[in-house]
BAMARGU-215301 format. One record per residue: x, y, z of N, C-alpha, C in turn. Coordinates in steps of 0.05 Angstrom, whole numbers, plus 5000, padded with zeros to 4 digits. Example, Ala and Ser with C-alpha at 12.3 -4.5 7.8 and 13.67 -1.06 7.14 Angstrom:
BAMARGU-215301
526448865156524649105156526449345156/525749555142527349795143525850015157/
END
This chain:
BAMARGU-215301
138138977425135539027437133938767438/132738717461131238477466128538487453/127638267442125038247430122938227452/120438257443118238237462118037957474/118637757457118537477467120737427488/123137537484125237507504124537647531/123437887529122638027553120437877568/118537767553116437607566117537357579/119437227566120636987577122137057603/123637277603125137357627123137417649/121037557643119037627663117737367674/117137177656116036927666117836777685/120436777678122436647696122636787723/122637057723122637207748120237147765/117837147752115437087766115436797777/116436617761116536337770118336307795/120636447794122436447818121136567842/119636787838118336927860116236737872/114536617855112536437865113636187878/116036107870117335877883118335957911/119336197913120436287939118336397958/116036467948113936597964112936437988/112536177987111636028011113536058034/116136038029118136058051118036348062/117736548046117636818055115136868072/112936758063110436778078110736638105/111936408105112436258130114036418150/116136548140117736718158116136948169/114437058152112637278162110737178183/109636938180107936818200109436768226/111836678224113536628248114036898262/114637098247115137368259112537468273/110237428261107737508273107337358299/107837098300107536948325109537048346/111937108339113837218358112837478369/111637638353110537898362108237868382/106837638380104737588400105937558428/108337438429109737418455110537698465/111437878446112138148454109638298464/107338258450104938398457103438278481/104238038489103037888511100037838506/099437758481096637698474096437618445/094037528437093537448410092537688394/093837728371093037958354091337848331/088837788337087037678317085537898304/082837868303081238088292081138318312/081438258337081838458358083938338377/085138508393087238418411086038278436/086938038441086137888465088537848483/088738008505091037988523090937718538/093337618543093537358558092837408587/091537208599090937208628093437218644/093537368665095937388682096337128697/098837078705099536838720098336858748/097736628760096936628788099436678805/099036758829101236828847102736568854/105136528844106636278850107636278879/107736518892108736528919106836388938/104336338929102436188945103435898950/105235808932106335538936109235548947/110035778955112635808967114935838947/114235888921116335918901116936208896/119336258889120236538882119536588853/118536828847117936898820118337198816/119037268792119437548785116737658774/115337828788112737918778112938088752/115338188746115638338721116238168697/116537908701117137718679114737698661/115237688635113137668615111737398618/109137398610107537148611108636958590/108636698595109536488578112536498572/114036658587116936678583118336638609/119836428611121636378634124336318623/124436118605127036048593127036128563/124736198552124436268524124536028505/124535788516124535548499122135528481/119835588492117335578477117435778454/118236018459118436228438120436148417/122736048425124835968405124035718389/122035568398121335318384119435378360/118535618357116635678335118235688309/117235538290118635518264116735428242/117635448217116135338195116735038195/114634878197114934588198114634458171/112934568154112434438129111334638109/112234608084111234778062110234588041/107734618034106534468012105634657991/104534557970103934717947102234967953/100134937969098435167975098135228004/100035138021099835188050102535188063/102835348084105235358100104435298129/105735108141105035028168107235128188/106235258209107935358230107535178255/109735118268109534938291111035058315/109934998338111235078363111534828380/113734818395114134588413115534358399/115234128410116533888400116733698424/118433498421118733298442119633418468/121333618467122433748491120633968502/118534038488116734248496113834158492/112933958508110333848504108034028513/108734238528106634418539105734638519/106934648495106234858476103234858469/102234618463099434598455097534678478/098234588502096534648525096434958530/098535098526098535388530097035528507/097335428483096035558460092935518460/092135268467089235208466087935198493/089535198515088435168541088034878548/088134808574087834528582086534518610/084734338613083534288639083133988642/084433868662084133578665086033478686/086133208687087833078706090533008694/092633038709095332988700096732808720/098132598711099732428728102532528728/103732568751106432668753108232458767/110632428757112632258770114632448784/114732448810116532618825118932448833/121232548825123732408830124632438859/126432268867127632278893129132538896/128832668919130232928923130532988953/132033198958132433288986130933548990/129933589014128633839020129433919048/128934179054129534279081127034259099/127434169124125334159143124834429156/122934449174122334699187124634799204/126234619215128434699232131134709217/130934689190133334709174134734439168/133634229179134833969174134233869145/135933709134135533599107133933339109/131833329093130033089094130132969066/130532709065130532559039127632479033/126732549008124032488999124332268978/123032048981123131828962121431898937/122031778915120531818890117731718894/115831868882113031788884111531888860/109031798856107231888835104932028847/103932228833101532368843099832448820/097332488825095332578805094432848814/094533038796093633308802091533408782/089933588790087933718772089333968762/089533988736090934218724089034378707/089234648709087534828694089335048682/090035018657091735208643090035388625/089935648630088235818613089335838584/087535888565088235908537089736178534/092236158524093836388517094836358489/093136408470093636358442095936538432/097936408419100136548408100636468379/099536248370099936158343097236078331/096836148306094236088293094536158263/092436108249092436148220091336418212/091436468186090536728175087536748177/086136528178083236538181082336638209/084136608228083536698256084536978262/086137098243087237358249087237528223/085737748225085737938202088438078199/089838108222092438238221094438068206/094437808211096237618197095537608168/092937598162092037598134093037848119/092838078132093738328120096738328115/098238218135101238208132102038028110/100637798107101337618085100737738058/098437878056097738008031099738218024/100638388044102638598039105338478031/106038258043108538118036108538018008/106337898000106037797972106238037952/104838247958104938487940107738597938/109138617961111938717960113738537943/113438277946115138097931114538117901/111938147894111238167866112238437854/112138647870113138907861116138897856/117638747873120538717869121038577842/119338387835119738237811119238397786/117138567788116338717764117838977764/
END
């Protein structure tokens, strides 16, 4: 039969392991919450804020599927969401990277001037003839509406509640 001291030591070890693993578990919960914002097509903060619909891309002669979800074409942005850093008292979630520079613009919104480099390409003329277009640079005015998908627990009571419930479940498993 184990003594009270042995039981307390085992309990301390279990709790220490739980507290050591907890930041990673919380991080995965935050990533799942962010992924669910893509499913819900809006930010689930203190109240639900649906994302603004896309403008009609057919106005520029492009083909688009009107049933396609907002912010999803290749799903690169959604797949880029991950835990980037865990420190003693904080977990950082990141979206984007070098190959997805538009993540911040979509999350926070952007309005300003952008310089574009257009590469050499071929296009069809009005009569079906192929026309070679030389490379050129252009400046455009861009206005991307804010479509928040990632944020902290201070911005979302739902995320705060999920983190609290996750912590309680992990502690109950330990005890």
